[in-house]
N, C-alpha and C positions, 0 to 999 in steps of 0.2 A: 745295413745289415738286415737279414731276413731269415726265416725258417719256414719250411714247406712240408706238407704231406701230399703225395700224389698217388692216385689209385686209378688204374686203366682197366678197360674191358670188363666193366662191372655189370652184372645182372640187376634187374630192377630190385630184386630182393636184397641184394648187396648194398645198393644206392640207399634204400629204405633203412637198412640196418645201420649204415654210417650216420644218417640224420637222426635216428633213434638214439644211438650211443651219444652223438654230440649233444643232443637235447637233455639227456640224463646227466652227463658230466656237468654241462652248464648250470643245471638245477642244483647238483650237489656243490658245486663251487661258487654258487650264487652270482652267476654271470648272466648279463642280459643278451638274449639272443633274439634277433629279429630279421624278417625279410626286407631287403631294400633293392627293389627292382630285380635284377637278374642274379642277386647273391644274397647269401645269409651272413650277416654281420654279428660277431660275438664282441661285445663291449667289455674289456677286461680292466682297463684303467684309463684315466686321462692320457692322451697321447699313445694309446695302446689298443688297437682293435685287431681282430683276426677276421679273415673273410674267407668264406667257402663259396666256390664257384663250380657249377656242374655244366658240362657240355656234352650231352649224349651220354656215353657210357664212361665218360672220364671225370674225374673230380679232382679239384685241388683246394686245399686248406692252406693259407698263408698269412704270415704276419710279417710286417716291416717293423724292425725293432730298434732302429737308430735313435728315435726320439724317446722311446720308452726306457732304454738303458739296459745294462747287462742282466739285472734282476728280472725284467720283463722278457728278454730273450731266453733266458734259462727256463722261465715259467712256461713260455710257449712251446718250447722243445719237449718239455715233460708232458705238457698236455697233448701235444700231437703223438707222442710215444704211447700215451695212455689210450688214446683213440685207437691206435694201431693194434694194442694189445687186445682191446675189447671187441675188435671186428674180425670176422672170418676172412674177409676180403684181403687180398695182398696189397699192402700199402708201403710206400718208401718215404720215410722221414729223413730230411736232410737239412743242413743249414750252412751258410757261407763263413761261419766263424769257427768250424770245427768242434762245436761242442757236443754234436750227436756222437762223434767218434772219441772225443776226450772230454767227457763231462767234468772239467775241472773249473769251478766258477772263478777262482783266482785268477787263473789263466785268461779266462774270457774277459774279466774285467780289466786286468792291467796289460794283457798283451793285444787285445783286440778294440775294446771300447775307448780306452784312454789314449792310445795312440790316435784313434779316429778324432777324439776331442782335441787333441794337441794340434792336429792339421786344421780343424776348424778354427781353433783360436788364431793361428797364423794367418788364415785367410781372411778372418774378420779385421785383424790389425792391418792388413794390406788393403782393406776396403774392397775386396774382391767380390764380396757377397751383397753389395748394396742392392736394393730392390728385389732381393730374392727371399723367398720365404723358406728360411733354414731353421726356424724356431717353433712352427707348429706342424703336426702331422697332417692337418688339413685345415683350411679356413676360407671364409668368404671375405676376408679383408687383410691387408698389409699394414703393419704399424708404421707410422710416419717417422722417418729417421730423424734424429736429433744430433746436434753437434756434441761431441765428446761424451756420448754414451754408447754403450752396446746393448742391442736387443737380445734378450734371452727368453727362453720358455717360461721362466718364472719372474721376470721383471727386468728393469733397466739396471745395468752395472756402469758405474763411472769408467771411462775408457782407461785413465791411468791406473786405476785399481784393478781393472780387468788384466792390463799389461803385467801387473806384478803378481797376480795370483797364479799358482800352479794348477796343474790338472786335477789334483785331489781336491782343491778348494773350489775349482769351477764345476765339478761333476754334479753336485746338487741343483745347480742352476739350469743344467742341461739334461740330466737323466733323473726322471722322476723316481724311478725304481733302480736305485743304484747298488743295493745290497741284495743278497739272496733271498732274505725274508722281507715281508711287508712290516718293516719297523715304524717307529714314530716319525722318523724322518721322511719315510715314504708318504705317509698321510699328510705331512706338513707340506712336502713338495707338491702334492695333488692340490692342496688348497691354494698354495701360492700360484701355481699354474693357472687354476680356473679364476683366480682373482685377476691375474694379469690378462687372460685371454677373454673371460666371459663375465667379469665383475661390472655389474651395472649400477652399483652404489644405490642411490636413492630412487632409481627407477627399477629396483629389483622386482617389484610388484606389477611391472608393465604388462607382462604377458606371461604364457606358460613356459616359453623358453628362458626368459629372465629369472622367473621364479624357481624354475627346476634347478638352474646353477647356482642361485643363492642357497638353496637348500643343500646342495651337494657340498658346497663350500663349507657350510656349518658342519655337515657331517664329517668331513675329513679333519676339520680343526678338532672336533671332539674326539675323533678316533686318535688323533695324535696325542692329545692330552691323556686319554685313557692308557696309551701304551707308555708315556713318559711325562708325568706332570712338570718335571723341571725343564722340558724343552721350550725354549722361547718360541712363542707362536704369534700370529697376526691377530692379536685379541681386539684391537679397536674395530676393524671391519667386522669382527665376529659379533661384537656387541651391537653394532649398527644393524647388521643383517637380522640378528634375532629379534630386535625391536621391529624392524619392517615387516618381518614374517610373522609376528605375533607368537613367537616361539620361546619357551621357557629355556633359560641358559643352563647348561649342564657343566660349565666350568666355573668354580668358585674363585679360586686363587691361583691362576695360572701365571706364567712369566711372559711379559710383553717383549716381543722382540725388537731390537733397536733399529734395525735397518727399515728404511721406507718401503712400503708396500706398493708395487706398481699395479695399476689397472689401466691397460692401454685404451680401454673404451671410454674412459673419462676424458679423452681428448679426441682431436679429429684423427681419423684414419683414412686409408684408401680402400674404399669398398670395391670389390672386383666384379666386373661385368664384361664378359668376353675378353677383349684385349684392352679394356679401358680400366682406368682407375679413378673412382669417384671420391673426391675429397669431401668428407662430410663428418659430423660427430659420430664417434664410435658407438654410442648408445642408440642410434637410430633404430626404429623397428624396421626390420627387413621382410619384403615380401616379393616373391617372383611369380609372374604370370608366364608359365611355360608355353601356353597356347598361342599368345601374342609376342612372346619374348620381350617381356617389359619388366624392368626392375623398379620397385617402389621403395622408398626410404621415407619414413615418417619420422617427425620430430619426436624425441622421447618424452614420455609423460609418466608421472609418479605413480598413477593408479589406472587400473583397466577401465574404469568408469569414466575416465577423462578422454579428451580427444586430442589430436594433434594440432599443432600451431602452423606447420607447414608440411608440405608433402612433395617429394621429388617423383617424377615419372621420367624413366630412362629408357631410351629405345634405340637401336640401330637403324631404325626406319621411322619416317614420319606416319604416324598412325592416321591423322587426318591432315592431309596435305594443305587443305585451304587455311588452317590455322598457322602455317608457316609462310603465307604470303607476305611479301614486303620486308622480310628480314634483312635482305641484302641492302636495301635502301635505309631502312629505319634503325637498324641495329648498330650498336657500338662495338667496334672491333678491337681485338686484343690477341696476343700470342704468348706462349710460354715455351719451355724447351721441347716440347713434343707436338703440340697442336696449334692451329690457328682457330680463333673463336669469334662469334658474333653473338652478342647478348641483347635482349629487347625486353622492356618493361611495360605492362599495359593493365590498367585498372578495369576491373570487371564486377560492377555492383559492390558487394561487401568484400571482395577479394582482389588480390593483385596477382597477376600471372607473370612470372619470370621465365623467359624462354631464351635458350642458348643452343647454338649448333656448333659442335666441335669438329674440325676437319683435320685428318691426317691422310693415311692411305685410303680410309673410308670416312664416313661421318656418324656422329652420335648426336641424338636429338634429346634435350633435357628441358622438361617443363617443371616448374616448381609453383605450386598453388600456395599462396602465402596469405594468412589472415591478418597479421599485423605489420604494418609498413615499417616498423622499427627494426624488423629482422632482414629487410631487403639489402643493405649494405653488407652484412655478414654472409648471407647466402651467395651474393654476387661475387664476394672475395673467395668463397668456397669453389664456385664454378671456375673461376680463373686458375685454380690450382689442380683442376682435373686434367687428365692426360692419358696418353698410352702407356702400357706397361713397357718398361725398358727391359726388365727380366722378371718373370713370375716365379720361377723356381719350383 
């Protein structure tokens, strides 16, 4: 589902006016607005961004709303109509759910979003979406599939339990913004989603990225408590994060939720790199060198002053061809469902170098610098679970 504002044949003055109005509205609504490459992105909520793209005298502002939910969709339509009202330029606001023509939230929720979720449930029970990202609006990784559980934006659900749940019960797991207002459940859903997707646990202070999301999780839990002190909340991770961040707790006597809190990064995941899936711990520190097209994955560490114990260097080409000489003769061969592989270990002064070449339609080169030999069997096992995407979604 999506909603769109289009404006064509704009003068420079009209383009400037739209950007000014957009900026003022974001300031009033306390929304983060930033330039990312060729577009302006408005962060409205987790799983819910709006993007503005200008091409010459044409401008499009658009939000994909399936992951955000019916409340997010309605909010985006209202936001775009507000922009239209404040601008002199002729704009056209539309959506594919009929909410612009018939602004009836109950109809939007029960006749558009819930049938969509019912179809998604059927596909998941048919295992039709394996290896496909249907749970995050965007991500650098895919959750590793487990037997008898269903992956959702807010955590795992037992498959049998999932099968018995109706759409109304499933909605909070898939739609962060399921009601018209941002109620306590909305803020709880945001916290559960960020715990599932970006929860680094004891590595919360590893870097700016992990610390930012830890703070956001705490903020959302406190906002949910402020709206409804009796709503069961993920208080155990809340207490842990407050301690790690050195932050005073704002929740005195809340209600602890009974359900187990999922944090996908606490296990191995498939880090995405072009057509490849790299099986490694979800809490890895990720860095991408766009100039040389190299992905780095560093072992997680609990404090920014600490260093990593191992580091992956992943590339679709051999950066130093001489380092790969003799792989065919010296390496150990293996294969899985999608690739053939060769792996080799060599000791270099105080470090050990683990090298692997994965072959399918093309090749992937993996080098892991390892400080402690005890990590070698684990890292070698991770390499052998790497492969090609079957479906990225």
